[in-house]
N, C-alpha and C positions, 0 to 999 in steps of 0.2 A: 452858298448852297450848304446845308448841314449834313453832317456825317451821322453816323449810329451813335448810340448813347455812350458805348465805351470811348469812341474816338473824341466825342465832345467833353467827356470828363477827363480822359488822359491828356488831351492836348490843352487843356486849360490850366495855366500855371497856378491859378487861385485854387485849385481843387487837388493839388498833388498829394496830400495826406490821405484824402478819402480814396483817391485813385489807387494809391498803394495799397490800402486796406482791401479794396476790392479785388485787386490780384492776389493778395495773401490768402483769402478765403475761396478762391476759385471761381469768382463770378464774373471773370473777364468775359468769357464767350456768352453767357447769359445776356449781358448788357449789349453785347455785338449783335447777337442773332435773334434773341427774344424780342417779344412785344406785343402790343404797346406796353410801355411802363411809364410810371410816374416816380422820378427820383426828387428826393429832398436832400441836397449836398452841402454840408457845412464848408465854408471856405476855410483855407488856412488861417488866414488873419484873424477869422471870428474865433476859431479854436485857441489861437494864441491870446487872444483879448479875454477868453473867459477862464483860461489856464487849463484846458483839456487837451491841448495839441500834443502833450507829451505822452498821452494814452495811445495815439496812433502812430507816434513817433518811435514807440519801443515797447512800452509796458504790456499793450495788449497783442503784441507781435510774437510772444513766446509761445511753445507749445502748449503749456498748462494753460494758457488763456485764449487758445484757437476757437473753442465752442463760444466763449463770450464775445469775441470780435466778430464772428459770423452773425451772431443774434443781433450784435449792434449794427452792422452793416446791413442786414435784411430788415431791420426797423425802418430803413430809411427808404425802402422800395415798395411801391405799391403795383401789385401785378394786374395785367390785362386791361389797363385802363390808361388813357391819354387825358389827363385831367387839365381843363382850361381854367383860367383864374375865375370865371363865372360860374364854375361848378364847385368850388371850393369855398363854402359858406355854411358852417353848422353841419359838417359831415364828419362822420367816423369812418375812417378809411382802412380796409384790410391791408396788412403789411406782409411781407414773405416771413417776418418773424413770428407770425400768429398773434401779434399784439395789435389792436386798433390804435389808429392814429387820428386824433381830433384835430380838424382845421376849422378855425373861425375868421370871421371878417369884422373885428372891432374897429369900425371906421373904414378908412382906406388901406390899412395893413392886412396881410395875411398872416395869422398867426398859427403856427403849426405845433402841435403837441403841448399847447398852453405856454410855451415859452419862446419858441424861435420866430424870428420875423423873416419873412422872404425879401430878399434885397435885389434878386434879380432873376430872369427867367431866359432858358436857353432852349430851341427848338431841336429835335433830333429826328432821324428818319423814322425810328422806331419807339419815339416817346417824347417826354418832355422833362426838362430838368428845373428844378426851383432851389436857386442858391439861398442857402439861409446862414443866420448869424450864430448858430450854436449847434452843438451836439444834440441829437435826439436820444432819450433813454427809455427803453421799454419798461413800461410801467409795472409789468408783473413778473420782472425778474425776482425770482425766488431764492431766498438765502440759503446756503448750505446748512442742513441741520447741525453739522460738525463744527460749525463756527461759533466761537464763544462771544458773547456779547458784552461789551463794555460801555458804560453810559457817563458822559460828563456833561453836567449841566452849569451853564455859566449865567450867574445872577447879575453880578456888576462888574464888567471887564475893566472899567476905569480904576477901580480900587483895588486891584490884584498885586501891586507892587508890596514886596515884603511878605507875601503870604506863602505859608508852607504848601507846595502843590500836592495835589493827589497823587498817589503811587500806585500804578497799575503794574503788576507782576505778569510778565508774558513767559512763554515757552517757545524755544527756537523751532521753528517749522510747524508749529500750530497755527490754525487759522483764526483771525479775530475780526469782530466788527465793531468799530468804534463809532458811538452815536454822540455827536456834540450839538447839544441843544442849547440855542440862545434864547433865554427867557427873560433877557434884559429889554430896556428900550433903545438900546445903542446898537450899530453895527459892529459886530465882532471880526476882528482881524486876528488869525492864528497863524503863528509862524513856528517852524521847525528848523532854526538856522544851522543845527549841528548834525541834521541828518545826511549821512553820505548817500550817493545814488544807489549803493547796493545795500543799504540797510534794511529796507523792507521789499517784499514782493508784493506788489498790488495786484489783486486778482480781480476786482471790481470795484468800481466807484459809482455811486448814484446818489441823486440829491432829492429831497422832499421839502416841499415849501409849505408853512403853515398859512395863515390867513392873510399875510402881507403880500402874496402874490409875486414874490421875487425869489429867484433861484440862487442857491449859493454857488460860489465858485468852486473850482476844483481843489482838492486838499493838497497841501505841499508834501510831495515824496521825493523832490530833489533838493539839494542843498541850496542855500541862499536864494530863495524865490520869494522876496518881499513883494507884496504884502502877505503872501501867502494865502491861506484859506479865508475868505470873506464869507461872513454868514450874517445876513440881515435880520433884524428883530423878529422874533416869532417863527424863526426857520430853524431847521435841523439839516446837517450834513451827515452822510454815513460813508465810512471809509472801511472797505474789507481789505486784509492785508495778512501777510505772513511774515514774522520776522525772521531774517537770515543771518543775522549777526548779533553776537551777545553784547551787552553793554547798557548803559543807562542814557536814555534820550529824553530831552525836555521838550515840551510844547509850551509856547508862550501864547498869551493872548492878551487883547487889550483893545481900546478904541485908537483913533489916530494918534493921539499924543501920549496917552497913558496907558500902563499895563503891567503885566508881570506873569510869573509862571503859572500855569494851568495844571499841568500833570507830568510826572515823570514815568516814562514807559521803561521798565526794567526788564531786559531781555536776559534770560538765564538759560 
């Protein structure tokens, strides 16, 4: 016998990170009493695999990121509808974030938001839960106009050994948006091996893909996180952050076997 949505999410060990985020943004009672609702919930393991788990483990749990966390969680909830699989094909669903969520069925799989694949389904008294294999990002998250934009383009990651890295001068406390464009024919792996956990305060992470149809993995904001940021050919990763510690921090990039320095972030 199934329980309400809150019970089904909170008692499922696979969904602990999302369950905690729901509690943090004050949506527990809504999942318990409201309905019908359709939830798309990424599993913990899926977020670990794609590199986004650290966001719901701590980065987006700070007071400064409360609004962003709420938007993120709300984007996974479709109000006033209990949608069965046969209703999910070529539809744009309204979400509580205000940003529509596209669901398609290319073949037998359900594809949510253009990226996430449904891996399981759970029934609840007041709705339905679709377990998905990655976090969903609201498409119209608008950048802060006070954020300075930095662009790094990678032409040939395999030949960067011995090259002089691009130097980017940053100011403590200021917000930045780093755009890393992979315009080569190889998958790019970006590492930041000397970043400490408190070097940068990440405010928002989002990804945009080019024509390849593949999503970049999450940027490295913790120390020693190989392979770090993975960017397929023709895609771009966007990282918004604020430096909180002065110093020089190197970004390295390359293919699986070769590479070298990409940029030095000089924080003053």
